[in-house]
C-alpha positions in Angstrom: 0.0 0.0 0.0 1.2 3.5 -1.0 1.0 6.5 1.2 0.9 10.0 -0.1 0.2 13.4 1.2 -1.9 16.2 -0.6 -1.6 19.7 1.1 -4.4 22.2 0.8 -4.9 25.6 2.9 -7.5 28.0 4.2 -4.6 30.3 5.1 -3.3 33.0 2.6 0.0 32.1 0.9 0.7 29.5 3.5 2.0 26.5 1.2 3.6 29.2 -1.0 5.5 31.1 1.7 5.4 29.5 5.0 5.4 25.7 4.8 8.0 23.6 3.0 5.7 20.8 1.8 8.4 18.7 0.3 10.3 18.5 3.6 7.0 17.7 5.3 6.4 14.9 2.9 10.0 13.6 3.2 9.7 13.4 7.0 6.2 11.8 6.8 7.5 9.1 4.2 10.2 8.2 6.6 7.9 7.9 9.4 5.3 5.6 7.6 7.7 3.6 5.6 8.0 0.9 8.3 4.3 0.8 8.7 3.6 0.1 5.0 4.2 -3.7 5.2 1.7 -3.9 7.8 -1.1 -2.4 6.0 -1.8 -5.2 3.4 -3.6 -4.5 0.1 -0.6 -3.4 -1.8 -2.3 -2.1 -5.0 -4.3 0.6 -3.0 -3.2 4.1 -1.9 -3.9 6.1 1.1 -4.1 9.9 0.4 -3.8 12.0 3.7 -5.0 15.3 2.9 -3.7 17.9 5.3 -6.0 20.9 5.3 -4.6 24.1 7.2 -6.8 26.5 8.9 -8.3 28.3 11.7 -9.1 25.5 14.3 -8.2 24.9 18.1 -7.1 21.4 17.6 -6.4 18.8 15.1 -9.4 17.4 13.4 -9.6 14.0 11.5 -12.5 13.1 9.4 -13.9 9.7 10.4 -14.9 8.4 7.3 -12.8 9.5 4.2 -13.9 9.3 0.6 -13.1 6.0 -1.3 -12.2 6.2 -5.0 -12.5 2.7 -6.1 -11.6 3.3 -9.8 -8.1 4.7 -8.8 -7.9 2.4 -5.7 -7.5 5.1 -3.3 -8.7 6.3 0.2 -8.6 9.9 1.0 -8.5 11.0 4.5 -8.8 14.7 5.5 -6.8 16.2 8.4 -7.5 19.6 9.6 -4.3 21.0 10.9 -4.7 24.2 13.1 -2.6 27.1 12.1 -1.8 29.5 15.0 -1.6 33.4 14.7 1.2 35.2 16.0 -0.9 36.2 18.9 -0.5 32.7 20.1 3.2 32.0 19.0 6.0 34.2 17.5 6.3 31.9 14.3 2.5 31.8 13.7 0.7 33.6 10.8 -1.3 36.8 10.7 -4.7 36.5 11.9 -6.1 38.4 8.9 -4.5 35.5 6.4 -7.0 32.9 7.8 -9.9 32.5 5.3 -13.3 32.1 6.9 -15.2 28.8 6.1 -18.7 28.2 6.8 -19.1 24.9 8.5 -22.3 22.9 8.7 -24.1 22.5 11.9 -23.0 19.6 14.1 -19.9 19.3 11.9 -17.8 18.1 15.1 -19.6 14.7 15.1 -17.8 13.5 11.9 -14.4 14.2 13.5 -11.7 12.7 15.9 -10.0 15.6 17.8 -6.5 15.9 19.0 -5.3 18.5 21.0 -2.0 20.3 20.3 -0.2 23.3 22.0 1.7 25.4 19.3 3.8 26.9 22.0 5.6 23.6 22.5 7.3 24.1 19.2 9.9 26.4 18.0 8.7 26.6 14.5 6.0 26.0 12.2 7.5 23.1 10.3 8.2 20.9 13.1 4.8 21.7 14.5 3.1 20.7 11.2 5.0 17.5 11.0 4.3 16.6 14.6 0.5 17.3 13.9 0.5 15.1 11.0 2.5 12.2 12.8 0.0 12.0 15.6 -2.8 12.2 13.0 -1.6 9.3 10.8 -0.8 7.3 14.1 -4.4 7.8 15.3 -6.0 6.7 12.0 -3.7 3.8 11.8 -4.7 2.7 15.5 -8.3 3.4 15.1 -8.5 1.8 11.6 -10.5 2.5 8.6 -12.5 0.3 6.1 -11.2 -0.2 2.7 -12.9 -2.2 0.1 -14.9 -3.8 2.9 -12.1 -4.8 4.9 -11.2 -3.1 8.2 -7.5 -1.9 8.2 -5.6 -1.6 11.4 -1.9 -1.2 11.2 -0.9 -0.2 14.8 -2.0 -1.9 18.1 -3.6 0.2 20.5 -0.5 0.9 22.8 
């Protein structure tokens, strides 16, 4: 099974100016490389879709989309991007794009708290957020082609 990361952002110029997605992807590929043999289904791909925006905690979409024709499972991970009011390496508050959320949207997500002040820079913060999110997904498991996939024991 292949794993890839496709980044999107609700923060103006975030992917262009602030985050080095190639470095993030490299760190995550190294982190997940040992997990790949445990996933089974070698002809499928998991596409983690980090979405950066104005949230208080990491939010992982519970279900994810399956694209059978491409043999791909997509899992959205909302990563909170702190502002300069919270940490010195944060973004300007006005750079966050406002997004309307449907009522009761929280019921469709798993949440993980994270404290941005524990980090010295944006890059290490984002890598940490994505590592704990991937770990949560692989411990919780997901359904793929009618089969429950769990790659990590719940230690």
